[in-house]
N, C-alpha and C positions, 0 to 999 in steps of 0.2 A: 729732766725726767720725762718719761713717756707721755704723761698727761699733757704736759706743756707742748711737747713735740706734736702730739695729735691735735692740739688746739690750732696749730699753724698748718698742719698737713695731715688730714684725716687718713691718708693712704701711706703714711710712713711705715714701711715694712718693719724696720727695726723697733719702732715704738709699738706697733701692733703685737709683734712677737713678745716684747718685754712685758706688755700689759697682760698678755696671755699667761706668761710665767707667773706674774703676780697673782692672777686669778687662781691658777693651779695651786700655788703655795697656800693661798687662803683656803682652798678646798681641802688641802691636806690637814688643816688645823682648825677650821671653823665650820660650824653648822649654819645653814643647811649646805652640806657638801655639794650636792648635785647642782645647785644654782651657780656656785663658783666655777665648777667644772664646765657647765654649759657655756658660761662666758669665756672661759679659757679656750674651749673648742672653737667658738666663734672667732676669737682673735687669731688663733693659730690658722684657721681656715682662711681668714682674710689675708693674713701675711703670705701664706703659700699660694693664694690666688694671685696676688700682686707679683710674687716672685716664685714661680713654680719650681725653682731649683733650691729653695730654702729647706734643706734637709731637716733641720731641727724642728721647723714648724710641722712638717709632715709627721715626723717621729713622735713629737709630743702630743699631737692630736690623736694619733693611733694609740698611744700608751694610755690615754684617758679612757678610751673605749675598752682597752684590755683591763684596766682597773675595775671596770663595771662588768667584766666578762661578756662584753658585746663583741664576740669574736668575729662575726661576719662584718660588722662595721669597721673593726680594726683591719681586717683583711682587705676590705674595699679601699681604705686609705692607703695601705701599703701598696696595693696593686696600682692605684692611681699615681702614687709617688714614683713607682718604677717606670711609668711611662715618661716621666720627666728626668729621672735619674737612672737610666737603664743599667742593669747589671750591678747596682750598688750592693755590696756584700751584706752590709748591716740590714738594709731593708729586706733583702731576700731571706736572710736568716729569720727575721721577725715574722715575715709573711708565712714562712714554713712552720714556725712555732704556733701561730694563731690558727692556721688551717688544721693543725693537729689536735686542736681542742674540741 
């Protein structure tokens, strides 16, 4: 599991991303939601910092900002992601969507 993996290697990208998914899931179902989502964002950010081409980490981080209607923050994440994944159609589509809000 990701907790065990992180106890051996605190920079394990797969484990950071998986823990972020777990925090996001808890945020979807438990209160206080914002606390869980903040932890998810931190883990997604750590994962994509370690591996800048980790598409899912970029997308999941931005989607949390979208959930809270933080359009500028979401756009910023998508723009940064496109620096590492230039021309990615999904990222470009999401960026266009949040900029239209």
